[in-house]
C-alpha angles and dihedrals in degrees: 000000000000122000118217135180120241101209112092110018131148121243104271124224109263093242097051131079115256115273119202134187137208122264137183126256113303124248092256090060095249121132116252121271109257121205127195125193136030109274092030111270109156120037128186108197106169115207095352127146107234124206123186125200124194135216115335103178101196097308105132095178093055090043090055091047092052092047093047088049089052090054096240102103129058115244094221096082092249095117093235122162109237099169099095107195094354120132112223120198123190114199100214137252095106088141129077135025092052141064105232104060099131090044090057091048089049091050093051091048091051091048091049092055091049093044093056091060090054096047094258132107144209120217129183128201118206117238134198093274090057092051092044092055093049086053089054095251102145098165094121099041115122119225090244090055091058087050090051090055091052092047092048093053088052090051090047089055089050087054089054090249092298095154097190093052094044097045096050093039098048096086090060095053105027095094092054092049089050092050091049090049092051090052089055095049092099089057092048094047098102091039098046094120091052091050092049090052089052089051092053090050091049092051092047090050092052099041108033113110104285093020116131097252092044087053089054090053089047089068090068129078130233089215123033127180115199114183104310096341130089121208127196137147103243109007142294119241133193094258089054090056091046089054089052123255094224089050091048092050090050093049092052091046092050091050093049090049090054097245109164130236123223092278090059098251133098110272113223109219099230096184090064105030112025134062137022092284098047119115096254097041104037114119099171095115095041098059117120104260090211088069093053131088115237092252091053092052090050091050092050092047090051091050091049092049091049091050095048091048091050093052096038097242134136097210143001129227119205140174128184100094116071113235109214090195092054131246109345144162131226140181095045088320091294088129127046118195109202106168104110096170091245096162117101085231091061121028099329088223127160114275122258130180136193119236123197120191122169089347091304114123128204139161123248111205102167141018089255092051098109091147112049120254090214122057116277109243118211116209098179 
């Protein structure tokens, strides 16, 4: 398993695994971030501040608000990374229920490129809505999201099919394309069904296994371990660890990139993407403990402890299940649940993010929230 440094890497082709190269000590005196696995699975980020953001579901305004609150995005609308050597982790479910999905993916890619030059990093973890879309399950796609796919393909054509330029640049032009589209709605009125069909075709082209946007998603893990913390969308279980998290990440990535199995078809990695106990669907750790019997809580706590011990982590961070009470921790704060349903397509709640510094975790609930509103938990 090769180890590679994150700081100073060229923009990879969307269909290829991420390649990283070694660098010297950073200007802040911190050692380089070292990543193992392709897609990234194990990350050593010595001395870094870590911030984790939950489900965004196509709401660009809420995504910006959360990132500004986390201190990693400028508040002037210029899409500038302000996090320095911070490591930002987004927990998946960027797709569905909102209209600006590709714009959010574009913003995160732009921030990642900027962060690398500062000694920081941006990581994304795929959720169940990413895997659903690659499977062609568009049940939760908003009409405006189909339109965004169609607009983006038009912009890609304008960029002479230069994927890297189009993908990173989309967040800066998407609003204008949306405004132009809205102005043309009166023209499209009688042909709305035809336009919607074109939008479905555009989305399928982008997100089918081997499609360019699916290949972007393939660069991201379903399980990511950063220092002593493990991040995933739904929840990691002992049998996932026994299967091998690097192997599981690679299997999902290969499927998204359209690599064929021996039978000639794309093999869907069920252990990660299908079923109630798969990594992206599991809600075991996110259940309301008030609805559980004492013996059930003890069983869940034991499963969580076994999982963390097996993967060598002190705590796990998950999204997937909206927490109406906000970001919270359970089971002796071995699990943090950070999906607050912030998207207007879910609960339209105020953004919250989790911050981890020196293995102490706290919740940030506002831009003024310099001292956490929830107790800081020390894992050292």
